[in-house]
C-alpha positions as CSV (number, residue, x, y, z in Angstrom):
1,M,117.1,122.4,48.0
2,K,119.8,121.6,50.6
3,I,119.2,118.6,52.8
4,A,121.5,117.5,55.7
5,V,121.4,113.8,56.5
6,L,122.6,113.4,60.1
7,T,123.4,109.9,61.3
8,L,123.8,108.6,64.9
9,G,124.9,105.2,66.0
10,C,126.5,102.2,64.4
11,K,128.3,101.5,61.1
12,V,125.1,100.0,59.6
13,N,123.3,103.3,60.3
14,K,126.3,105.2,58.7
15,Y,126.1,103.1,55.6
16,E,122.3,103.7,55.3
17,G,122.8,107.4,55.9
18,D,125.4,107.6,53.2
19,A,123.1,105.7,50.8
20,L,120.4,108.3,51.4
21,I,122.8,111.1,50.6
22,F,123.9,109.3,47.4
23,K,120.3,108.9,46.3
24,L,119.4,112.5,47.1
25,R,122.3,113.8,45.0
26,E,121.2,111.5,42.1
27,L,117.8,113.3,42.3
28,G,119.4,116.7,42.1
29,Y,119.4,117.7,45.8
30,D,122.3,119.4,47.5
31,A,122.9,116.7,50.2
32,T,125.5,116.7,52.9
33,D,126.3,114.8,56.1
34,K,127.4,118.0,57.9
35,L,125.4,119.7,60.6
36,E,125.1,123.1,59.0
37,K,122.4,125.5,57.6
38,A,120.0,123.5,55.3
39,D,116.4,123.7,54.1
40,A,115.7,120.3,55.6
41,Y,117.2,117.7,57.9
42,I,116.9,114.0,57.9
43,I,117.9,112.5,61.3
44,N,118.9,108.9,61.1
45,T,118.4,107.9,64.8
46,C,119.9,105.3,67.2
47,A,118.3,103.5,70.1
48,V,121.0,101.1,71.4
49,T,121.0,103.0,74.8
50,N,118.8,105.6,76.5
51,E,121.7,108.1,75.9
52,A,121.6,107.3,72.1
53,E,117.8,108.1,72.1
54,R,118.4,111.3,74.0
55,K,121.1,112.4,71.5
56,S,118.7,111.6,68.7
57,R,116.1,114.0,70.2
58,Q,118.7,116.6,71.0
59,M,119.8,116.6,67.3
60,M,116.5,118.2,66.3
61,E,117.2,121.2,68.6
62,R,120.8,121.5,67.2
63,C,119.3,121.6,63.7
64,R,116.9,124.3,64.6
65,K,119.8,126.5,65.7
66,F,120.9,126.6,62.1
67,N,117.5,127.1,60.6
68,E,114.4,127.3,62.9
69,N,112.1,127.1,59.9
70,A,113.7,124.0,58.4
71,K,111.7,120.8,57.8
72,I,112.8,117.9,60.0
73,Y,112.4,114.3,59.1
74,V,113.1,111.5,61.6
75,L,113.8,107.8,60.8
76,G,115.7,104.9,62.2
77,C,115.8,102.8,65.4
78,A,114.7,105.5,68.0
79,S,111.6,106.4,66.0
80,Q,110.9,102.7,65.4
81,N,111.1,102.1,69.1
82,R,109.1,105.1,70.3
83,P,107.7,107.4,67.6
84,V,105.8,109.3,70.3
85,Q,109.0,110.8,71.5
86,F,109.3,112.8,68.3
87,E,105.6,113.8,68.0
88,G,104.5,117.3,68.9
89,R,108.0,118.6,68.3
90,N,107.3,120.2,64.9
91,V,108.7,117.2,63.1
92,T,107.5,117.1,59.5
93,Y,107.6,113.3,59.0
94,I,108.4,110.3,61.2
95,Q,109.5,106.9,59.8
96,G,111.0,103.8,61.3
97,V,113.8,101.3,60.3
98,A,112.2,99.7,57.3
99,N,112.1,101.2,53.8
100,K,114.4,104.1,54.6
101,M,114.6,105.2,51.0
102,E,110.9,105.9,51.2
103,I,111.6,109.0,53.3
104,I,112.6,110.7,50.0
105,N,109.0,110.3,48.7
106,H,107.7,112.1,51.8
107,L,109.9,115.3,51.6
108,N,106.9,117.4,50.9
109,Q,104.5,115.6,53.1
110,Q,103.5,115.6,56.8
111,G,102.7,112.5,58.8
112,E,104.0,109.3,60.2
113,K,104.6,105.8,58.8
114,I,106.2,102.9,60.7
115,Y,106.5,100.1,58.2
116,D,106.4,96.4,59.2
117,L,109.9,94.9,59.7
118,P,110.9,93.0,56.5
119,S,111.5,89.3,56.4
120,K,113.9,89.6,53.5
121,Y,117.0,91.8,53.0
122,E,116.1,95.2,51.5
123,D,118.5,95.6,48.7
124,D,117.7,99.2,47.7
125,L,120.5,100.9,49.6
126,Y,123.8,101.7,47.8
127,S,126.3,104.2,48.9
128,A,128.8,106.1,46.7
129,Q,132.0,105.6,48.5
130,T,134.8,108.1,47.9
131,L,136.9,107.7,51.1
132,T,139.9,105.4,51.6
133,R,137.8,103.0,53.6
134,A,134.4,101.8,52.3
135,F,131.6,100.3,54.4
136,I,129.5,97.7,52.6
137,K,126.4,96.4,54.4
138,I,125.9,92.6,54.0
139,Q,123.3,91.8,56.6
140,D,120.5,93.2,58.8
141,G,118.6,92.1,61.9
142,C,119.5,89.8,64.7
143,N,118.2,86.4,66.1
144,N,120.2,86.4,69.3
145,F,117.8,88.2,71.7
146,C,120.2,89.0,74.4
147,T,118.2,90.0,77.5
148,Y,119.6,93.5,77.6
149,C,119.3,94.4,73.9
150,I,116.4,96.2,72.1
151,I,117.9,95.9,68.6
152,P,116.3,92.6,67.5
153,Y,112.9,94.1,68.2
154,L,113.7,97.2,66.2
155,R,115.7,95.7,63.3
156,G,113.8,92.3,63.0
157,R,115.2,88.9,62.3
158,S,118.5,88.3,60.6
159,R,118.5,88.5,56.8
160,S,121.4,88.5,54.4
161,R,122.2,90.3,51.3
162,S,122.9,88.2,48.2
163,M,126.6,87.6,47.5
164,V,126.1,88.7,43.9
165,S,124.9,92.1,45.1
166,V,127.7,92.6,47.7
167,I,130.4,91.7,45.1
168,S,128.8,94.0,42.5
169,E,128.9,97.0,44.9
170,A,132.5,96.1,45.8
171,Q,133.6,95.9,42.2
172,K,132.2,99.4,41.5
173,L,134.3,101.0,44.3
174,P,136.7,103.7,43.0
175,A,140.4,103.1,43.0
176,E,141.0,105.5,45.9
177,V,139.1,103.1,48.2
178,K,141.8,100.9,49.6
179,E,139.9,99.0,52.3
180,I,136.4,97.4,52.5
181,V,134.7,96.9,55.9
182,L,131.8,94.4,55.8
183,V,129.1,95.6,58.2
184,G,125.8,94.3,59.6
185,I,123.9,94.0,62.8
186,D,125.3,90.5,63.1
187,V,127.7,89.7,60.3
188,S,128.4,86.3,61.9
189,S,125.0,85.2,60.8
190,Y,125.6,86.0,57.1
191,E,124.3,83.1,55.0
192,Q,123.4,82.1,51.5
193,N,120.8,79.4,50.8
194,G,120.5,78.5,54.5
195,K,124.3,78.0,55.1
196,K,126.9,80.1,56.8
197,A,128.7,82.0,54.0
198,L,130.9,84.8,55.4
199,I,134.1,83.0,54.6
200,D,132.9,82.3,51.1
201,L,132.1,86.0,50.6
202,L,135.6,87.1,51.9
203,E,137.3,84.6,49.6
204,A,135.3,86.1,46.6
205,L,136.3,89.6,47.6
206,D,139.9,88.9,48.2
207,G,140.7,89.1,44.5
208,L,139.8,92.8,44.3
209,N,143.1,93.7,45.9
210,K,141.6,95.9,48.6
211,R,142.2,95.4,52.3
212,L,139.2,93.5,53.9
213,R,138.0,94.0,57.4
214,L,135.1,92.7,59.4
215,S,133.0,94.6,61.9
216,S,131.8,93.2,65.2
217,M,131.1,89.5,65.2
218,E,130.1,86.7,67.5
219,D,132.1,83.9,69.1
220,N,130.1,81.2,67.3
221,L,131.5,82.2,63.9
222,V,135.1,81.2,64.7
223,T,135.9,77.6,63.8
224,E,139.2,76.1,62.8
225,D,138.1,75.9,59.2
226,F,137.0,79.5,59.2
227,V,140.2,80.9,60.7
228,E,142.5,78.6,58.5
229,R,140.7,79.8,55.4
230,L,141.0,83.4,56.6
231,S,144.7,83.0,57.1
232,K,145.1,82.2,53.4
233,L,143.6,85.4,52.2
234,K,146.2,87.9,51.0
235,N,144.1,91.1,51.8
236,F,142.4,90.2,55.1
237,C,143.1,92.6,58.0
238,P,143.6,90.5,61.2
239,H,141.3,92.6,63.4
240,F,138.7,90.6,65.3
241,H,136.0,92.5,67.3
242,L,134.5,89.8,69.4
243,S,131.6,90.9,71.6
244,L,132.3,89.6,75.2
245,Q,129.9,91.7,77.2
246,S,130.9,89.9,80.5
247,G,133.7,87.8,81.8
248,C,131.5,86.0,84.3
249,D,129.6,82.9,83.3
250,E,126.8,83.6,85.7
251,V,126.2,87.0,84.1
252,L,126.6,85.7,80.6
253,K,123.8,83.1,81.2
254,K,121.4,85.8,82.5
255,M,122.3,88.0,79.5
256,N,121.4,85.0,77.2
257,R,124.8,85.1,75.6
258,K,125.4,81.7,74.0
259,Y,128.9,80.9,75.1
260,T,131.0,80.4,78.3
261,T,134.2,82.2,79.2
262,A,136.1,79.0,78.5
263,E,134.6,78.8,75.0
264,F,135.4,82.4,74.4
265,Y,139.0,81.9,75.5
266,N,139.3,78.9,73.2
267,T,138.1,81.1,70.3
268,V,140.8,83.7,71.1
269,T,143.5,81.0,71.3
270,L,142.4,79.6,67.9
271,I,142.7,83.1,66.3
272,R,146.1,83.6,67.7
273,K,147.2,80.2,66.4
274,Y,146.8,81.5,62.9
275,F,147.3,85.3,63.4
276,K,150.2,86.0,65.8
277,N,149.6,89.8,66.1
278,A,145.8,89.8,65.7
279,G,144.1,92.8,67.1
280,I,141.4,91.3,69.3
281,T,139.0,94.0,70.6
282,T,135.7,93.7,72.4
283,D,132.6,95.3,74.0
284,V,131.9,95.0,77.7
285,I,128.7,95.9,79.5
286,V,129.3,96.8,83.2
287,G,126.6,97.0,85.8
288,F,124.2,94.5,84.3
289,P,121.4,94.3,87.0
290,T,122.5,90.9,88.5
291,E,126.3,91.7,88.4
292,T,127.7,91.6,91.9
293,E,131.1,92.9,92.9
294,S,132.4,89.4,92.7
295,N,131.0,88.9,89.2
296,F,132.6,92.2,88.1
297,A,136.0,91.1,89.6
298,E,135.7,87.9,87.5
299,T,135.1,90.0,84.4
300,V,138.2,92.2,85.2
301,E,140.4,89.1,85.6
302,F,139.1,87.4,82.5
303,I,139.7,90.6,80.4
304,K,143.3,90.6,81.7
305,K,143.7,86.9,80.9
306,V,142.5,87.4,77.3
307,Q,144.8,90.4,76.8
308,F,142.5,92.4,74.5
309,A,144.0,95.0,72.3
310,D,141.2,97.5,73.1
311,L,137.9,97.6,75.0
312,H,134.6,99.4,74.3
313,I,133.1,99.9,77.7
314,F,129.4,100.6,78.3
315,P,127.4,101.0,81.5
316,Y,124.2,98.9,81.3
317,S,121.3,100.9,79.9
318,K,117.8,99.7,80.7
319,R,115.8,99.3,77.6
320,D,112.0,99.0,78.1
321,G,110.6,96.0,76.3
322,T,113.7,93.8,76.9
323,V,113.7,90.7,79.1
324,A,116.2,92.2,81.5
325,A,114.2,95.4,82.0
326,K,111.1,93.3,82.8
327,I,112.6,91.0,85.5
328,Y,115.7,92.7,87.0
329,K,116.1,95.8,89.1
330,D,118.6,98.3,87.8
331,L,121.8,99.0,89.7
332,P,122.6,102.5,91.0
333,K,124.3,104.8,88.4
334,E,127.3,105.4,90.8
335,V,128.0,101.7,91.0
336,K,128.0,101.3,87.2
337,M,130.2,104.4,86.7
338,K,132.7,103.2,89.4
339,R,133.1,99.9,87.5
340,V,133.5,101.8,84.2
341,A,136.4,103.7,85.7
342,V,138.1,100.5,86.8
343,L,137.9,99.0,83.3
344,E,139.1,102.2,81.7
345,E,142.4,101.8,83.6
346,V,142.6,98.2,82.5
347,K,141.9,99.2,78.9
348,K,144.7,101.8,79.0
349,E,147.2,99.2,80.2
350,L,146.2,96.5,77.7
351,K,146.1,98.9,74.8
352,E,149.6,100.2,75.5
353,K,150.9,96.6,76.0
354,F,149.4,95.5,72.7
355,I,151.0,98.4,70.8
356,N,154.4,97.6,72.4
357,E,154.2,94.0,71.2
358,N,154.2,95.2,67.6
359,S,157.2,96.5,65.8
360,V,156.4,96.9,62.1
361,L,152.9,97.9,60.8
362,K,151.3,98.5,57.4
363,V,149.3,101.8,57.7
364,L,146.5,103.0,55.4
365,I,146.6,106.8,55.6
366,E,143.1,108.2,55.9
367,E,143.5,111.8,56.7
368,E,145.9,114.7,57.4
369,K,145.1,116.5,60.6
370,D,146.9,118.6,63.2
371,G,150.2,118.2,61.5
372,Y,150.1,114.4,61.2
373,F,149.0,111.9,58.7
374,Q,146.7,109.5,60.4
375,G,145.4,106.0,59.7
376,Y,145.1,102.4,61.0
377,S,147.3,99.4,60.8
378,E,145.9,96.1,59.5
379,N,145.4,95.0,63.1
380,Y,143.7,98.3,63.9
381,I,146.3,100.3,65.8
382,K,145.8,104.1,65.3
383,C,149.0,105.5,63.8
384,Y,150.4,109.0,63.4
385,L,153.2,109.8,61.1
386,Q,154.9,112.8,59.4
387,G,156.5,113.0,56.0
388,N,155.7,113.3,52.3
389,F,152.5,111.3,52.0
390,K,149.0,111.6,50.6
391,V,145.7,110.2,51.7
392,G,145.3,106.6,50.4
393,D,148.9,105.7,50.7
394,I,149.7,102.4,52.4
395,V,153.0,102.8,54.3
396,T,155.1,100.2,56.1
397,C,156.2,101.7,59.4
398,E,158.1,101.0,62.5
399,I,156.7,101.9,65.9
400,K,158.4,104.8,67.7
401,K,156.4,105.5,70.9
402,P,152.9,105.8,72.3
403,F,151.1,108.9,71.0
404,K,147.6,110.3,71.7
405,D,145.2,107.4,71.2
406,G,147.6,105.2,69.3
407,T,151.3,105.3,68.4
408,L,153.8,107.5,66.6
409,V,155.4,105.6,63.6
410,K,158.1,106.2,61.1
411,E,158.1,105.2,57.5
412,I,160.2,102.2,56.4
413,E,158.7,101.7,52.9
414,K,155.8,103.1,50.9
415,N,153.8,100.3,49.3
416,A,152.0,100.4,45.9
């Protein structure tokens, strides 16, 4: 029986989807992550925005174009949020966020089961990693309850995976994996025995001689002790994705973000004290319901002041059930999209400036495509190069010129 597991959304979802594929193959199924003809489809959905939910529903129709008689199973954040949106669509089984592995036990059943959100980390998901870069999930859930965000209601409270379990999975990674990315809904909240423990975990993993990278994190994680200890790790990649969301204190307060722009700027300054060429990237929400033109202008100026290496820009998406949806009136779509366009231009300028501030990069080659070997530097610059390489090589390069969504580089030295 061939089963396609199709994942939408974040790196956590990607890890969980890969884990499902690994388990299905262990049980003898022909499992793939490709959208192609199959006997059954498992759609691992996303609900971070209305558009993400729409794409999750649309995926069902895309599957039916390959096999109109296939069984379709739906799980994840969108079905946790509103299972009714998948009912009456000839879906075989609907499940939510919790106990994702249970979907395998329902492959020959019809029905719906939305499990209660767990209070402890579910440590039953392991992924067989065969690429150059491996995601390892260390945490789930979120305690922040930002007024615009639905995720804490769908994923539950923050809970951390044991350090022993994380290290065990990392130690089992094959030699071709050259980089580990630690992922979670909020990795900043990773703790052991009630104490912050992310830096302890990174120190424990540093001896595996694989590059280490963090996914998105919060401003409150970054202290002098944390960054100083990070700077002593030999394999840490200096890429910090710090979620800003707005560069206006008035908007940040109404978003229930737990910092000011001054505190955020101090965090960035602290990082650059220890990592001169750190890639500092961020998320920005434009068009939050209370955001005025003046508020938006403050955000633009603050982004320029920080000098981010890259921006992920999102128009505000009203999510029913959140505080913001209950008390604020949404802005017109055209206002939001106009502001997106402004920030896209700022992003282009900042990204090019950051690339030009670098000269020599260590690049992990992840694929060969369209006549170029492609990969990322330690500080997360997309690099393109030509030559006699193979996937998995780490190459010291010099920057030549801007190219596509990154830079063209030339080999100086091939590293072991």
